[in-house]
TISE-420461 format. One record per residue (C-alpha): x, y, z; residue number from 0; residue in one letter. Coordinates in steps of 0.02 Angstrom, whole numbers, plus 50000, padded with zeros to 5 digits. Each point is the difference from the previous one (the first is absolute). Layout:
{u=X	v=Y	w=Z	num=NUM	residuo=A}
...
//
This chain:
{u=49638	v=51559	w=49982	num=0	residuo=M}
{u=49920	v=50041	w=50166	num=1	residuo=T}
{u=49875	v=49874	w=50079	num=2	residuo=L}
{u=49831	v=50100	w=49990	num=3	residuo=R}
{u=49844	v=49929	w=50095	num=4	residuo=I}
{u=49821	v=50070	w=49987	num=5	residuo=H}
{u=49964	v=50075	w=50181	num=6	residuo=N}
{u=49816	v=49967	w=50025	num=7	residuo=T}
{u=50013	v=50132	w=50140	num=8	residuo=L}
{u=50058	v=50149	w=49871	num=9	residuo=T}
{u=49912	v=49903	w=49848	num=10	residuo=R}
{u=50170	v=50035	w=49895	num=11	residuo=A}
{u=50161	v=49908	w=49947	num=12	residuo=L}
{u=50130	v=50034	w=50120	num=13	residuo=E}
{u=50180	v=49974	w=49998	num=14	residuo=D}
{u=50044	v=49876	w=50141	num=15	residuo=F}
{u=50134	v=50025	w=50126	num=16	residuo=S}
{u=49994	v=49900	w=50160	num=17	residuo=P}
{u=50019	v=50081	w=50166	num=18	residuo=I}
{u=50157	v=49909	w=50043	num=19	residuo=E}
{u=50103	v=49991	w=49841	num=20	residuo=P}
{u=50013	v=49826	w=49938	num=21	residuo=G}
{u=49860	v=49920	w=50101	num=22	residuo=H}
{u=49814	v=49990	w=49963	num=23	residuo=V}
{u=49877	v=49967	w=50147	num=24	residuo=R}
{u=49831	v=49926	w=49921	num=25	residuo=M}
{u=49834	v=49950	w=50092	num=26	residuo=Y}
{u=49867	v=49933	w=49911	num=27	residuo=V}
{u=49840	v=49948	w=50070	num=28	residuo=C}
{u=49966	v=49808	w=50003	num=29	residuo=G}
{u=49852	v=49878	w=50029	num=30	residuo=M}
{u=49878	v=49987	w=50113	num=31	residuo=T}
{u=50022	v=49803	w=50028	num=32	residuo=V}
{u=49834	v=49935	w=50027	num=33	residuo=Y}
{u=49976	v=49906	w=49830	num=34	residuo=D}
{u=50108	v=49947	w=49843	num=35	residuo=L}
{u=50087	v=50149	w=49906	num=36	residuo=C}
{u=49906	v=50041	w=49848	num=37	residuo=H}
{u=50054	v=50075	w=49834	num=38	residuo=L}
{u=50007	v=50179	w=50058	num=39	residuo=G}
{u=50126	v=49966	w=50135	num=40	residuo=H}
{u=50104	v=49903	w=49868	num=41	residuo=A}
{u=49996	v=50170	w=49906	num=42	residuo=R}
{u=50051	v=50094	w=50124	num=43	residuo=S}
{u=50132	v=49864	w=50074	num=44	residuo=M}
{u=50081	v=49988	w=49819	num=45	residuo=V}
{u=49988	v=50201	w=49974	num=46	residuo=A}
{u=50098	v=50034	w=50147	num=47	residuo=F}
{u=50131	v=49846	w=49975	num=48	residuo=D}
{u=50045	v=50055	w=49856	num=49	residuo=V}
{u=50028	v=50195	w=50068	num=50	residuo=V}
{u=50102	v=49926	w=50115	num=51	residuo=Q}
{u=50099	v=49880	w=49898	num=52	residuo=R}
{u=50043	v=50179	w=49889	num=53	residuo=W}
{u=50040	v=50098	w=50150	num=54	residuo=L}
{u=50132	v=49859	w=50038	num=55	residuo=K}
{u=50059	v=49979	w=49819	num=56	residuo=A}
{u=50021	v=50200	w=50014	num=57	residuo=S}
{u=50135	v=49983	w=50126	num=58	residuo=G}
{u=49893	v=50041	w=50140	num=59	residuo=Y}
{u=49987	v=49900	w=50176	num=60	residuo=R}
{u=49822	v=49974	w=50026	num=61	residuo=V}
{u=49909	v=49967	w=50161	num=62	residuo=T}
{u=49823	v=49936	w=49938	num=63	residuo=Y}
{u=49880	v=49991	w=50140	num=64	residuo=V}
{u=49816	v=49912	w=49943	num=65	residuo=R}
{u=49880	v=49971	w=50166	num=66	residuo=N}
{u=49876	v=49888	w=50041	num=67	residuo=I}
{u=49835	v=50028	w=50085	num=68	residuo=T}
{u=49959	v=49862	w=50111	num=69	residuo=D}
{u=49875	v=50095	w=50097	num=70	residuo=I}
{u=49844	v=50066	w=49923	num=71	residuo=D}
{u=49808	v=49980	w=50006	num=72	residuo=D}
{u=50007	v=49863	w=49843	num=73	residuo=K}
{u=50135	v=49902	w=50087	num=74	residuo=I}
{u=49894	v=49997	w=50173	num=75	residuo=I}
{u=49851	v=49962	w=49907	num=76	residuo=K}
{u=50077	v=49853	w=49890	num=77	residuo=R}
{u=50077	v=49913	w=50148	num=78	residuo=S}
{u=49850	v=49994	w=50093	num=79	residuo=L}
{u=49916	v=49929	w=49852	num=80	residuo=E}
{u=50119	v=49868	w=49969	num=81	residuo=N}
{u=50006	v=49967	w=50204	num=82	residuo=G}
{u=50205	v=50023	w=49989	num=83	residuo=E}
{u=50110	v=50145	w=50087	num=84	residuo=T}
{u=50052	v=50170	w=49928	num=85	residuo=V}
{u=50170	v=49947	w=50006	num=86	residuo=R}
{u=49964	v=49817	w=49936	num=87	residuo=G}
{u=49908	v=50084	w=49843	num=88	residuo=L}
{u=50120	v=50134	w=49969	num=89	residuo=T}
{u=50153	v=49875	w=50002	num=90	residuo=D}
{u=49923	v=49902	w=49867	num=91	residuo=R}
{u=49946	v=50135	w=49892	num=92	residuo=M}
{u=50180	v=50064	w=49999	num=93	residuo=I}
{u=50078	v=49829	w=49961	num=94	residuo=D}
{u=49889	v=50008	w=49858	num=95	residuo=A}
{u=50041	v=50176	w=49952	num=96	residuo=L}
{u=50183	v=49968	w=49995	num=97	residuo=H}
{u=49968	v=49844	w=49904	num=98	residuo=Q}
{u=49886	v=50084	w=49864	num=99	residuo=D}
{u=50152	v=50151	w=50002	num=100	residuo=A}
{u=50151	v=49884	w=49973	num=101	residuo=D}
{u=49905	v=49922	w=49855	num=102	residuo=A}
{u=49991	v=50152	w=49917	num=103	residuo=L}
{u=50183	v=50038	w=50040	num=104	residuo=G}
{u=49969	v=50142	w=50101	num=105	residuo=I}
{u=50161	v=50029	w=50123	num=106	residuo=E}
{u=49951	v=50012	w=50189	num=107	residuo=R}
{u=50016	v=50169	w=50055	num=108	residuo=P}
{u=50128	v=50049	w=50131	num=109	residuo=T}
{u=49884	v=50026	w=50140	num=110	residuo=H}
{u=49819	v=49909	w=50015	num=111	residuo=E}
{u=49931	v=50063	w=50169	num=112	residuo=P}
{u=49847	v=49936	w=50063	num=113	residuo=R}
{u=49863	v=50126	w=50073	num=114	residuo=A}
{u=49975	v=49909	w=50175	num=115	residuo=M}
{u=50191	v=50016	w=50027	num=116	residuo=D}
{u=49986	v=50186	w=49994	num=117	residuo=Y}
{u=49844	v=50052	w=50118	num=118	residuo=V}
{u=50114	v=50075	w=50139	num=119	residuo=P}
{u=50076	v=50126	w=49863	num=120	residuo=Q}
{u=49823	v=50024	w=49943	num=121	residuo=M}
{u=49950	v=50061	w=50177	num=122	residuo=L}
{u=50150	v=50108	w=50003	num=123	residuo=S}
{u=49959	v=50098	w=49850	num=124	residuo=M}
{u=49812	v=50004	w=50054	num=125	residuo=I}
{u=50049	v=50079	w=50161	num=126	residuo=G}
{u=50107	v=50125	w=49901	num=127	residuo=T}
{u=49857	v=50053	w=49894	num=128	residuo=L}
{u=49894	v=50007	w=50164	num=129	residuo=Q}
{u=50107	v=50110	w=50085	num=130	residuo=D}
{u=50011	v=50119	w=49856	num=131	residuo=K}
{u=49816	v=50021	w=49966	num=132	residuo=G}
{u=49991	v=49891	w=49837	num=133	residuo=L}
{u=49898	v=49854	w=50092	num=134	residuo=A}
{u=49870	v=49996	w=50124	num=135	residuo=Y}
{u=49913	v=49842	w=50105	num=136	residuo=Q}
{u=49819	v=49987	w=49953	num=137	residuo=A}
{u=49868	v=49951	w=50142	num=138	residuo=S}
{u=49991	v=49817	w=49933	num=139	residuo=N}
{u=50200	v=49971	w=50038	num=140	residuo=G}
{u=50058	v=50029	w=49804	num=141	residuo=D}
{u=50137	v=50127	w=49972	num=142	residuo=V}
{u=49977	v=50095	w=49841	num=143	residuo=N}
{u=50096	v=50105	w=49881	num=144	residuo=Y}
{u=49927	v=50183	w=50004	num=145	residuo=A}
{u=50032	v=50038	w=49812	num=146	residuo=V}
{u=49964	v=50174	w=49980	num=147	residuo=R}
{u=50136	v=50038	w=50135	num=148	residuo=K}
{u=50127	v=49933	w=49880	num=149	residuo=F}
{u=50023	v=50151	w=49849	num=150	residuo=P}
{u=50074	v=49908	w=49870	num=151	residuo=G}
{u=49850	v=49852	w=50006	num=152	residuo=Y}
{u=49969	v=49964	w=49812	num=153	residuo=G}
{u=50163	v=50049	w=49919	num=154	residuo=K}
{u=50014	v=49812	w=49945	num=155	residuo=L}
{u=49837	v=49973	w=49928	num=156	residuo=S}
{u=49982	v=50167	w=49930	num=157	residuo=G}
{u=49830	v=50021	w=50102	num=158	residuo=K}
{u=49968	v=50143	w=50093	num=159	residuo=S}
{u=49899	v=49987	w=50172	num=160	residuo=L}
{u=49835	v=50074	w=49935	num=161	residuo=D}
{u=50013	v=49855	w=49846	num=162	residuo=E}
{u=50032	v=49866	w=50122	num=163	residuo=L}
{u=49864	v=50056	w=50122	num=164	residuo=Q}
{u=49868	v=49989	w=49844	num=165	residuo=A}
{u=50046	v=49817	w=49998	num=166	residuo=G}
{u=49966	v=49973	w=50185	num=167	residuo=E}
{u=49848	v=49983	w=50079	num=168	residuo=R}
{u=49948	v=50153	w=50098	num=169	residuo=V}
{u=49938	v=49945	w=50160	num=170	residuo=A}
{u=50129	v=49945	w=50110	num=171	residuo=V}
{u=49967	v=49816	w=50061	num=172	residuo=S}
{u=50042	v=49946	w=50181	num=173	residuo=T}
{u=49999	v=49826	w=49932	num=174	residuo=E}
{u=50142	v=50044	w=49899	num=175	residuo=E}
{u=50109	v=50039	w=50137	num=176	residuo=G}
{u=49917	v=50172	w=50070	num=177	residuo=G}
{u=50101	v=50106	w=49872	num=178	residuo=K}
{u=50016	v=50179	w=50031	num=179	residuo=Q}
{u=50002	v=50026	w=49812	num=180	residuo=D}
{u=49944	v=49871	w=49853	num=181	residuo=P}
{u=50168	v=50003	w=49917	num=182	residuo=L}
{u=50093	v=49950	w=50169	num=183	residuo=D}
{u=50075	v=49807	w=49987	num=184	residuo=F}
{u=50024	v=49887	w=50132	num=185	residuo=V}
{u=50188	v=49956	w=50076	num=186	residuo=L}
{u=49956	v=49895	w=50131	num=187	residuo=W}
{u=49837	v=49898	w=50024	num=188	residuo=K}
{u=49921	v=49955	w=50170	num=189	residuo=S}
{u=49998	v=49810	w=50045	num=190	residuo=A}
{u=49838	v=49929	w=49945	num=191	residuo=K}
{u=49942	v=49847	w=50128	num=192	residuo=A}
{u=49975	v=49896	w=49836	num=193	residuo=S}
{u=50173	v=50008	w=49938	num=194	residuo=E}
{u=50137	v=49880	w=50050	num=195	residuo=P}
{u=50132	v=50021	w=50152	num=196	residuo=D}
{u=50142	v=49982	w=49873	num=197	residuo=E}
{u=49948	v=50173	w=49907	num=198	residuo=V}
{u=49983	v=50127	w=50156	num=199	residuo=K}
{u=50142	v=50081	w=50074	num=200	residuo=W}
{u=50013	v=50108	w=50158	num=201	residuo=A}
{u=50011	v=50184	w=49964	num=202	residuo=S}
{u=49997	v=50169	w=50103	num=203	residuo=P}
{u=49833	v=50014	w=49890	num=204	residuo=F}
{u=49931	v=49821	w=50052	num=205	residuo=G}
{u=50014	v=49826	w=49931	num=206	residuo=A}
{u=49987	v=50007	w=49816	num=207	residuo=G}
{u=50093	v=49981	w=49827	num=208	residuo=R}
{u=50071	v=50120	w=49882	num=209	residuo=P}
{u=49908	v=50061	w=49848	num=210	residuo=G}
{u=50053	v=49958	w=49840	num=211	residuo=W}
{u=50097	v=50171	w=49933	num=212	residuo=H}
{u=50107	v=50020	w=50155	num=213	residuo=I}
{u=50075	v=49830	w=49971	num=214	residuo=E}
{u=50102	v=50070	w=49851	num=215	residuo=C}
{u=50040	v=50165	w=50067	num=216	residuo=S}
{u=50069	v=49916	w=50152	num=217	residuo=A}
{u=50082	v=49848	w=49912	num=218	residuo=M}
{u=50089	v=50130	w=49858	num=219	residuo=S}
{u=50072	v=50115	w=50140	num=220	residuo=C}
{u=50069	v=49862	w=50095	num=221	residuo=E}
{u=50092	v=49921	w=49862	num=222	residuo=M}
{u=50045	v=50140	w=49876	num=223	residuo=L}
{u=49991	v=50147	w=50113	num=224	residuo=G}
{u=49892	v=50154	w=49993	num=225	residuo=Q}
{u=50033	v=50052	w=49842	num=226	residuo=S}
{u=50045	v=49877	w=49840	num=227	residuo=F}
{u=50002	v=49995	w=49833	num=228	residuo=D}
{u=49875	v=49898	w=49901	num=229	residuo=I}
{u=49829	v=49929	w=50072	num=230	residuo=H}
{u=49891	v=49902	w=49885	num=231	residuo=G}
{u=49843	v=49903	w=49974	num=232	residuo=G}
{u=49862	v=49975	w=49912	num=233	residuo=G}
{u=49886	v=50152	w=49935	num=234	residuo=A}
{u=49853	v=49936	w=50091	num=235	residuo=D}
{u=50117	v=50047	w=50156	num=236	residuo=L}
{u=50024	v=50179	w=49953	num=237	residuo=Q}
{u=49840	v=50063	w=50092	num=238	residuo=F}
{u=49969	v=49979	w=50149	num=239	residuo=P}
{u=50133	v=49871	w=50055	num=240	residuo=H}
{u=50142	v=50089	w=49918	num=241	residuo=H}
{u=49932	v=50184	w=50041	num=242	residuo=E}
{u=49977	v=49957	w=50188	num=243	residuo=N}
{u=50173	v=49921	w=50010	num=244	residuo=E}
{u=50058	v=50172	w=49960	num=245	residuo=I}
{u=49893	v=50085	w=50125	num=246	residuo=A}
{u=50063	v=49886	w=50139	num=247	residuo=Q}
{u=50178	v=49984	w=49962	num=248	residuo=S}
{u=50030	v=50188	w=49963	num=249	residuo=E}
{u=49895	v=50051	w=50140	num=250	residuo=G}
{u=50105	v=49904	w=50117	num=251	residuo=A}
{u=50158	v=50027	w=49951	num=252	residuo=N}
{u=49980	v=50175	w=49915	num=253	residuo=G}
{u=50104	v=49936	w=49857	num=254	residuo=K}
{u=49958	v=49944	w=49817	num=255	residuo=K}
{u=49968	v=49819	w=50002	num=256	residuo=M}
{u=50061	v=49957	w=49828	num=257	residuo=A}
{u=50083	v=50086	w=49849	num=258	residuo=S}
{u=49913	v=49898	w=49870	num=259	residuo=V}
{u=49827	v=49920	w=49988	num=260	residuo=W}
{u=49998	v=49877	w=49862	num=261	residuo=M}
{u=49827	v=49890	w=49970	num=262	residuo=H}
{u=49972	v=49848	w=49867	num=263	residuo=N}
{u=49834	v=50012	w=49903	num=264	residuo=G}
{u=49848	v=49888	w=50023	num=265	residuo=F}
{u=49971	v=49839	w=49908	num=266	residuo=I}
{u=49839	v=49959	w=49913	num=267	residuo=N}
{u=49933	v=49825	w=49941	num=268	residuo=V}
{u=49918	v=50001	w=49830	num=269	residuo=D}
{u=50002	v=50204	w=50002	num=270	residuo=N}
{u=49898	v=49978	w=50160	num=271	residuo=E}
{u=50075	v=50041	w=50196	num=272	residuo=K}
{u=50041	v=49850	w=50073	num=273	residuo=M}
{u=49882	v=49963	w=50140	num=274	residuo=S}
{u=49925	v=49840	w=50082	num=275	residuo=K}
{u=49836	v=50079	w=49971	num=276	residuo=S}
{u=50014	v=50005	w=49836	num=277	residuo=L}
{u=50053	v=49817	w=49999	num=278	residuo=G}
{u=50174	v=50042	w=49904	num=279	residuo=N}
{u=50099	v=50001	w=50145	num=280	residuo=F}
{u=50182	v=49876	w=49968	num=281	residuo=F}
{u=50118	v=49959	w=50128	num=282	residuo=T}
{u=50188	v=49974	w=49941	num=283	residuo=I}
{u=49964	v=49823	w=50015	num=284	residuo=R}
{u=49842	v=49999	w=49914	num=285	residuo=D}
{u=50121	v=50088	w=49852	num=286	residuo=V}
{u=50150	v=49878	w=50018	num=287	residuo=L}
{u=49898	v=49866	w=49989	num=288	residuo=K}
{u=49981	v=50053	w=49817	num=289	residuo=E}
{u=50142	v=50082	w=49952	num=290	residuo=F}
{u=50187	v=49978	w=50052	num=291	residuo=D}
{u=50067	v=50138	w=50132	num=292	residuo=A}
{u=50124	v=50079	w=49884	num=293	residuo=E}
{u=49857	v=50044	w=49873	num=294	residuo=T}
{u=49904	v=50080	w=50129	num=295	residuo=V}
{u=50149	v=50110	w=50050	num=296	residuo=R}
{u=50046	v=50036	w=49834	num=297	residuo=F}
{u=49812	v=50048	w=49981	num=298	residuo=F}
{u=50021	v=50124	w=50136	num=299	residuo=V}
{u=50169	v=50067	w=49948	num=300	residuo=V}
{u=49976	v=50038	w=49807	num=301	residuo=R}
{u=49844	v=50122	w=50066	num=302	residuo=S}
{u=50078	v=50175	w=50096	num=303	residuo=H}
{u=49970	v=49993	w=50175	num=304	residuo=Y}
{u=49884	v=50123	w=50029	num=305	residuo=R}
{u=49872	v=49955	w=49851	num=306	residuo=S}
{u=49861	v=49897	w=50030	num=307	residuo=Q}
{u=50022	v=49830	w=49951	num=308	residuo=L}
{u=49869	v=49901	w=49922	num=309	residuo=N}
{u=50014	v=49803	w=50042	num=310	residuo=Y}
{u=49907	v=49867	w=49885	num=311	residuo=S}
{u=50052	v=49827	w=49922	num=312	residuo=D}
{u=50031	v=50071	w=49850	num=313	residuo=V}
{u=50111	v=50135	w=50064	num=314	residuo=H}
{u=50102	v=49862	w=50090	num=315	residuo=L}
{u=50024	v=49903	w=49846	num=316	residuo=S}
{u=50056	v=50131	w=49912	num=317	residuo=D}
{u=50135	v=50051	w=50128	num=318	residuo=A}
{u=50061	v=49798	w=50014	num=319	residuo=R}
{u=50022	v=50015	w=49786	num=320	residuo=G}
{u=50105	v=50164	w=50030	num=321	residuo=A}
{u=50101	v=49932	w=50141	num=322	residuo=L}
{u=50023	v=49832	w=49894	num=323	residuo=K}
{u=50088	v=50100	w=49858	num=324	residuo=R}
{u=50109	v=50075	w=50114	num=325	residuo=L}
{u=50041	v=49823	w=50077	num=326	residuo=Y}
{u=50000	v=49936	w=49823	num=327	residuo=T}
{u=50143	v=50107	w=49960	num=328	residuo=A}
{u=50104	v=49962	w=50142	num=329	residuo=L}
{u=49982	v=49827	w=49959	num=330	residuo=G}
{u=50093	v=50020	w=49843	num=331	residuo=T}
{u=50175	v=50014	w=50089	num=332	residuo=V}
{u=50080	v=49979	w=50187	num=333	residuo=T}
{u=49993	v=50171	w=50070	num=334	residuo=P}
{u=50165	v=50081	w=50063	num=335	residuo=D}
{u=50004	v=50057	w=50187	num=336	residuo=E}
{u=50000	v=50191	w=49973	num=337	residuo=V}
{u=50019	v=50143	w=50095	num=338	residuo=T}
{u=49910	v=50139	w=49938	num=339	residuo=I}
{u=50075	v=50139	w=49911	num=340	residuo=D}
{u=49870	v=50131	w=50014	num=341	residuo=W}
{u=50096	v=50101	w=49856	num=342	residuo=A}
{u=49956	v=49866	w=49896	num=343	residuo=E}
{u=49852	v=50061	w=49879	num=344	residuo=P}
{u=49873	v=49878	w=50055	num=345	residuo=H}
{u=50030	v=50003	w=50187	num=346	residuo=A}
{u=50005	v=50200	w=49981	num=347	residuo=A}
{u=49836	v=50006	w=49924	num=348	residuo=R}
{u=49941	v=49864	w=50137	num=349	residuo=F}
{u=50065	v=50118	w=50134	num=350	residuo=K}
{u=49947	v=50168	w=49920	num=351	residuo=A}
{u=49826	v=49902	w=50002	num=352	residuo=A}
{u=50004	v=49931	w=50182	num=353	residuo=M}
{u=50074	v=50184	w=50067	num=354	residuo=D}
{u=49828	v=50080	w=49923	num=355	residuo=E}
{u=49877	v=49930	w=50151	num=356	residuo=D}
{u=50047	v=49833	w=49977	num=357	residuo=F}
{u=49949	v=49985	w=49832	num=358	residuo=G}
{u=49991	v=49809	w=49987	num=359	residuo=S}
{u=49903	v=49988	w=49838	num=360	residuo=P}
{u=50137	v=50093	w=49891	num=361	residuo=E}
{u=50132	v=49914	w=50098	num=362	residuo=A}
{u=49908	v=49828	w=49950	num=363	residuo=V}
{u=49986	v=50071	w=49814	num=364	residuo=S}
{u=50203	v=49993	w=49991	num=365	residuo=V}
{u=50000	v=49820	w=50058	num=366	residuo=L}
{u=49903	v=49966	w=49841	num=367	residuo=F}
{u=50141	v=50104	w=49903	num=368	residuo=E}
{u=50122	v=49894	w=50085	num=369	residuo=L}
{u=49903	v=49840	w=49949	num=370	residuo=A}
{u=49986	v=50053	w=49818	num=371	residuo=S}
{u=50178	v=50038	w=49989	num=372	residuo=D}
{u=50043	v=49814	w=50073	num=373	residuo=L}
{u=49876	v=49927	w=49869	num=374	residuo=N}
{u=50084	v=50077	w=49874	num=375	residuo=R}
{u=50185	v=49980	w=50063	num=376	residuo=N}
{u=50020	v=49873	w=50126	num=377	residuo=P}
{u=50117	v=50069	w=50133	num=378	residuo=S}
{u=50064	v=49939	w=50167	num=379	residuo=S}
{u=50013	v=50179	w=50058	num=380	residuo=Q}
{u=49835	v=50070	w=49928	num=381	residuo=T}
{u=49914	v=49838	w=50080	num=382	residuo=A}
{u=50086	v=50045	w=50181	num=383	residuo=G}
{u=49951	v=50173	w=49988	num=384	residuo=L}
{u=49820	v=49957	w=49962	num=385	residuo=L}
{u=49995	v=49889	w=50147	num=386	residuo=K}
{u=50109	v=50122	w=50127	num=387	residuo=A}
{u=49868	v=50135	w=49948	num=388	residuo=L}
{u=49848	v=49888	w=50020	num=389	residuo=G}
{u=50058	v=49956	w=50180	num=390	residuo=G}
{u=49993	v=50179	w=50035	num=391	residuo=V}
{u=49796	v=49981	w=49994	num=392	residuo=L}
{u=50031	v=49814	w=50077	num=393	residuo=G}
{u=49977	v=49932	w=49834	num=394	residuo=L}
{u=50071	v=49881	w=49871	num=395	residuo=L}
{u=50101	v=49916	w=50133	num=396	residuo=Q}
{u=49909	v=49818	w=49959	num=397	residuo=D}
{u=50078	v=49869	w=49877	num=398	residuo=D}
{u=49933	v=50045	w=49826	num=399	residuo=P}
{u=49943	v=49797	w=49994	num=400	residuo=K}
{u=49920	v=50021	w=50175	num=401	residuo=A}
{u=49911	v=50140	w=49968	num=402	residuo=F}
{u=49921	v=49934	w=49852	num=403	residuo=A}
{u=49936	v=49846	w=50085	num=404	residuo=Q}
{u=49950	v=50102	w=50162	num=405	residuo=A}
{u=49817	v=49963	w=50049	num=406	residuo=G}
{u=49965	v=49842	w=49892	num=407	residuo=A}
{u=49843	v=49915	w=50054	num=408	residuo=G}
{u=50091	v=49830	w=49985	num=409	residuo=M}
{u=50167	v=49949	w=50093	num=410	residuo=D}
{u=50159	v=49998	w=49898	num=411	residuo=E}
{u=50009	v=49807	w=50027	num=412	residuo=G}
{u=49831	v=49980	w=49928	num=413	residuo=A}
{u=50041	v=50113	w=49853	num=414	residuo=I}
{u=50151	v=49902	w=49958	num=415	residuo=Q}
{u=49916	v=49848	w=50014	num=416	residuo=T}
{u=49874	v=50048	w=49876	num=417	residuo=Q}
{u=50151	v=50070	w=49868	num=418	residuo=I}
{u=50080	v=49835	w=50026	num=419	residuo=T}
{u=49816	v=49915	w=49936	num=420	residuo=A}
{u=49993	v=50133	w=49853	num=421	residuo=R}
{u=50192	v=49939	w=49958	num=422	residuo=A}
{u=49961	v=49832	w=49997	num=423	residuo=A}
{u=49837	v=50011	w=49916	num=424	residuo=A}
{u=50093	v=50104	w=49850	num=425	residuo=K}
{u=50130	v=49872	w=49977	num=426	residuo=T}
{u=49859	v=49874	w=49977	num=427	residuo=A}
{u=49918	v=50123	w=49871	num=428	residuo=K}
{u=49856	v=50012	w=50112	num=429	residuo=N}
{u=49982	v=50156	w=49971	num=430	residuo=F}
{u=49805	v=50019	w=50048	num=431	residuo=A}
{u=50052	v=49947	w=50179	num=432	residuo=E}
{u=50150	v=50141	w=49982	num=433	residuo=A}
{u=49893	v=50132	w=49958	num=434	residuo=D}
{u=49853	v=49952	w=50147	num=435	residuo=R}
{u=50160	v=50002	w=50126	num=436	residuo=I}
{u=50032	v=50180	w=49936	num=437	residuo=R}
{u=49835	v=50054	w=50001	num=438	residuo=Q}
{u=49962	v=49934	w=50164	num=439	residuo=A}
{u=50165	v=50080	w=50072	num=440	residuo=L}
{u=49941	v=50173	w=49926	num=441	residuo=A}
{u=49822	v=49992	w=50086	num=442	residuo=A}
{u=50114	v=49984	w=50159	num=443	residuo=E}
{u=50075	v=50163	w=49930	num=444	residuo=G}
{u=50169	v=49910	w=49946	num=445	residuo=I}
{u=50066	v=50042	w=49850	num=446	residuo=V}
{u=50137	v=49905	w=49906	num=447	residuo=L}
{u=50143	v=50033	w=49893	num=448	residuo=K}
{u=50089	v=49880	w=49874	num=449	residuo=D}
{u=50166	v=50035	w=49979	num=450	residuo=S}
{u=50160	v=49874	w=49914	num=451	residuo=P}
{u=50026	v=49986	w=50186	num=452	residuo=T}
{u=49859	v=49944	w=50059	num=453	residuo=G}
{u=49825	v=50053	w=50080	num=454	residuo=T}
{u=50007	v=50149	w=50130	num=455	residuo=T}
{u=49831	v=50077	w=50069	num=456	residuo=W}
{u=49954	v=50172	w=50092	num=457	residuo=E}
{u=49831	v=50040	w=50058	num=458	residuo=R}
{u=49880	v=50087	w=49879	num=459	residuo=G}
//
C-alpha cells in the first residue's frame, strides 16, 4: 500500500511520492523560546516525531528540519523583564526544550536552525521580493509584503482576500508600519531605541530585525531547497504564518514551496482551549510531575495527529492504565530481537494503518491485539514483534518492571525498606502492622503484589 497523507493545501488524501526518490525533506515550525514548552508543543513534537519515524521505517532517508525562533517581540520583552540578554534567555530555554523533548522520547531533528544565524538569508529573500515588486519600504522604515500582488494568497487557508479583508480594520494605521493595505505583513522591522543592540542588524533598509514569517521561508529554503516534500506545524499556524510563508517563498523563488502541508490538531484542557488567561495552561514539566513521560507520549500517539486532543488527569490516568496492559503482556516472557516482517498479519495491519495518513490509533489497536495473543499464548517471538512495532511509535522500549514503578512518589530504597518491614511484621504475626504498611504505601501510590516468590511493587 502506498503512503497517503492528508494535504491541508488540497484538503484531500494524496499518494505520497518525494521529489527526490528515496529521500524525504521535511520542515516543521518549532518553538519560540521565551518560556518552557507547554502541552501544545508536546503534541506537535510527538506528532511529527511519529511522522519521521514512520518515514524511516518505510525505507526513506529523512532530512528533518525543525527551527527555533530565537528573535521575537516576546523574547525581547521577557529578556528585558528578566534583566538578561536575549542570547542568555534563549540558550537557557533551548536547553530546557531539549530536556523535555528527550524525556518524551522525541528524536532530535536532523537540523535545528536558530533564526539569528540566518539573518543574511532573510535579507537576501526580502531584497528579491522588493526587486519583484512584492515588498515595499514604509515611511517608518519597516519593509512590508504587498499581499494583493501575490495571486495565490489565501490558497492554504481557503480564504479569499475579501474574507480576509473583512477580518481587518478598514483604516490603515501608520502605527502598524505605514502599511499600504491592512492585509500586508512585515518582513523587516525597523530598529527601536528601546531594543537591545543584540537584536539590531545592519541592512539595506536600515538597522532592524526580521519579522517572524520570513524566518521560516529563509531557513527552509537554505536547508531543504526552494521546493521540498513536507511542511508541518500546529493548526494554529495555518493562517497567517504558513500562508505568509507560501507568499514569501513562492513569490521570491517562483516555485511551489512544499508538496504537502500537514497540521496537527489543537489541544484542549477539560474540553476548553488551553490558555494562560483561563488558568488551564500546563507546561510539559507540570505534567511530568504527575505522570511518567511514556504515558504522556502514549496519550498523544493513540489519538490521530489531526484530531483535537482533550487533556485531563482522567485521560492521562486512562492512558497510563492502557499502556500498563501492554507492558504487563511484555513482562510475561523475554522478547526476542525481531526484525519486522511487514507481511506478517499483525505487522501488515500496523503498516496499513500508518500508511493511511499516519493512523496511529489503528496502529496502537494492533499492539493490543498482539498483547492479547501474548497473554493467551506466551511467546518470545510475539513479544519481540510487540516491542518492535511499539518502537516504531517510540513506545514499549522500557523494562516492564521499570515502567510499572515509574513515577513513584517514594524512592526505591525507601519502598524496599517498607516491604522488608512488612515481611518482618507478617513473620511476627503482627498483621495489623503489615496492613498499616500496605495502606501507607498505597497512599503514596505504591501497590504491593504478593506471590510465592516474594513481594513486588508498582505504581498504582
